[in-house]
N, C-alpha and C positions, 0 to 999 in steps of 0.2 A: 265526624263528630265535632260539633261546634260549641264554642263557649266564648262569652264576652265578660270582661270585668272592667270596672271603673275605678280609677284611683285619683285622688287629689293629693296623694303623698308626693312630696318634693323629691325624694331620693330616687335614684335610678339603678336598677329596676325597682319599682314599687313592690311591696311585700306580696301583693295579689298575684304577682307573676310566678314566684316559686317558694315563698316563705310560709305563708299561712296554710292551715290545714285544708282549706277549700281553694287553694291557689290554682291557677290555670295548669301549671305543670303537674301538680299532684292529682287533680281530677282527671286530666287527660291521660296520665300514666295509668290510673285505675282502669280507664276504658281500654287502653292498650293491653293491659295484663289480664283482663277479664272478658274473654271472647264470648262466653255465654250471656253476659250482661249486654254486650253490643248486639248480639243476635236477637235478644229479647226486645231491645229498643228499636232495632230496624224492623222487626216483625210487627211491632205495634204501629210503627210509622207507616208500614205498607197498607194498613187498613184505611188510611186516609188518601191514598193515591188513586189516580186514574189508571186505566189498563196499561198504557205504554210505560209510564213510570214504575208501575207495580212490577212489571216483568223485570226491569233492570235490578230493582232492589231484591226481588224474590230470588233471582239468579245468584246475586251476591250472597244472600243468606244461605242458600243451598250450598254454595261453594264453601262457605265458612263451616257449615255443619259437617261437610264431608272432608274437610281438611285440605281442600284444593287451594292452598295459599298463593299459588302462581296465577290464579284466575281473578284476583281482586286486589285492590289496594285501599286501605282506609286512609282518609285524609283527616288530620286533626287540625281544624280551622279555629284559630284563636285570635281574639281581638282585645286589645287594651285601649280603653278610652281614657285620655288624660288631658290636662290643660297644656296648651301649646308652650307655655312658659317653662315647663319642666321636662319636656320630652328630651330624651337622650339616646345616643347610639347603643347604650347598654340596657335599654328598656326590655329587650327580649329575654334577658337572663338565661336560665337553664333551657328555655325553649329553643335557644340558638346554640348555646355551648354544649348541651347534652342532647342534641337532636338525634344522635344515634341510639338513644334509649327507646326510640319509637320505630326503629327498623323492624321490618322492611317497609313500613308505612311512611306516609308523607306528613310533614308539618308545614302549615301555612300560618304565619303570625303577622298581624298588622297592628300598627299603632295608629289610632285615629285621634286627631286633634283639629280644632277649627279656630282660626285666629279671630274670627268675628263673633264667637259665641262663648259664653261661660260654660264651665263643665256641666252644670245643671241643664242648660239649654241644649248642649251637645248630646247629653244622655237622652233627653226627651226626643230630640230629632232622630237619634239612632233607633230607639225603640219604635217610634212611629214608622220609620222606614222598614224595620224588620216586620212589623205587623202587616204592612202593605204587601211585602214580599210573600209572607205566609199565606195571605188570602188569594194570591194569584194562582 
């Protein structure tokens, strides 16, 4: 389950990490706690896949539906995009300090910043790359 947020806020971590109602932490925690919602999202996603990829996701969905939690792992992929001048070691917030809230699943959290681009240019570049990846 993936999510990206952008913040120009100077404090670290910015509110979009775990303070706002639609923060990365809170929205990913909802996914973690609501398996039927995850099953529905993955089932919808399966409709867009080719045969080989479909089999992988369909097997995971089947394991989720039958409670075979030892047969799959969810990965919560989180991205924070911010200006390089305000990045800090604490940008990960609760996504790092409370990572056990997502057990037995995995959390991958990255902070993206580019020294040669403004935050607006960085966001445009990021979404352009995401769209290219989705089309592949």
